[in-house]
VEXMAR-731366 format. One record per residue (C-alpha): x, y, z. Coordinates in steps of 0.05 Angstrom, whole numbers, padded with zeros to 5 digits, always signed. Layout:
XYZ...
//
This chain:
+00248-00240-00032+00250-00236-00108+00273-00172-00142+00202-00156-00164+00175-00164-00093+00231-00122-00063+00219-00068-00116+00145-00065-00099+00159-00057-00025+00207-00001-00040+00160+00032-00090+00101+00030-00042+00140+00059+00017+00171+00112-00028+00104+00134-00056+00073+00132+00014+00127+00177+00042+00133+00224-00018+00058+00235-00022+00050+00257+00050+00009+00198+00074+00052+00192+00137+00029+00260+00160-00044+00244+00147-00038+00190+00200+00012+00224+00246-00030+00287+00254-00073+00246+00301-00012+00226+00343+00023+00260+00401+00082+00301+00377+00133+00255+00411+00106+00194+00375+00118+00224+00306+00193+00211+00310+00188+00144+00346+00138+00107+00302+00118+00101+00229+00047+00102+00203+00061+00048+00151+00079-00021+00179+00103-00082+00140+00061-00143+00157+00047-00124+00230+00041-00062+00272+00093-00037+00321+00073-00058+00391+00044-00001+00432+00045+00045+00371-00003+00103+00364-00069+00101+00326-00088+00107+00270-00037+00065+00232-00033+00023+00169-00007-00047+00157+00011-00069+00087+00015-00141+00064+00041-00169-00001+00022-00238-00022+00063-00283-00067+00061-00260-00139+00040-00305-00196+00077-00305-00263+00027-00293-00319+00074-00292-00378+00147-00304-00393+00182-00278-00454+00249-00270-00489+00274-00210-00527+00250-00196-00597+00318-00216-00626+00314-00285-00592+00374-00270-00549+00369-00323-00495+00404-00278-00445+00348-00226-00445+00278-00238-00422+00225-00218-00374+00160-00237-00342+00093-00206-00325+00071-00218-00254+00006-00206-00215+00022-00187-00144-00036-00183-00093-00027-00126-00043-00068-00100+00016-00069-00038+00060-00103-00047+00127-00120+00018+00162-00133+00013+00237-00168+00072+00269-00193+00089+00338-00242+00143+00358-00205+00204+00385-00227+00263+00427-00196+00313+00378-00239+00290+00319-00315+00288+00315-00315+00228+00267-00323+00157+00290-00267+00106+00282-00303+00083+00219-00304+00154+00192-00230+00164+00206-00212+00097+00174-00254+00111+00113-00223+00180+00103-00153+00151+00108-00170+00096+00058-00196+00150+00011-00129+00185+00015-00092+00120+00000-00136+00109-00061-00120+00179-00085-00046+00161-00085-00046+00087-00106-00109+00081-00148-00183+00064-00144-00208+00133-00126-00269+00153-00167-00244+00222-00186-00169+00228-00174-00116+00196-00219-00064+00158-00178+00010+00174-00176+00058+00130-00214+00098+00077-00175+00169+00069-00200+00206+00002-00196+00283-00003-00196+00278-00064-00241+00220-00065-00289+00155-00026-00288+00086-00025-00258+00038-00038-00316-00028-00030-00279-00053-00021-00208-00122-00052-00202-00164-00038-00141-00199-00103-00124-00242-00083-00065-00246-00046+00000-00288-00060+00062-00292-00041+00135-00298-00083+00197-00313-00060+00268-00259-00089+00312-00278-00059+00380-00325-00010+00413-00284+00049+00388-00240+00015+00337-00247+00001+00263-00206-00033+00208-00213-00016+00134-00181-00063+00083-00161-00040+00013-00139-00094-00036-00101-00086-00101-00069-00127-00156-00004-00098-00181+00013-00122-00251+00088-00114-00261+00137-00127-00316+00206-00148-00291+00270-00169-00327+00293-00240-00319+00359-00265-00346
//
């Protein structure tokens, strides 16, 4: 995994945790599950984990521009990358909530957009990279899909444009 990719993983999980998104999912869970499982899963969900949960997936980034420093020092440079990223919220209808699985998934996606970007009225929080910076977070789309009688998946796609140093 390249430094930029590793930094995005770390930045996403840090922002997720620091912004309270874990609790927004875990409040639907049994108390004992809150210490055994995590709401945010990398690439695939934990088997037999509680619902709702979120799976994030990062696709291969594409270098858009490479550059050297202004003083033409060949040892300093960087690149601008576009990195596609998705959150997939999986929800199930629960007895303790009057909303449908679709309603729960949509509400959780709304909370993610409030933190990461794309919400119509709330400015997102800033993601910090260890190496480089996040230039823009562009929401590409979001859509829902019924996956069972009482289950729903909502997908939220982004493009993260990052600037990373390259020696």
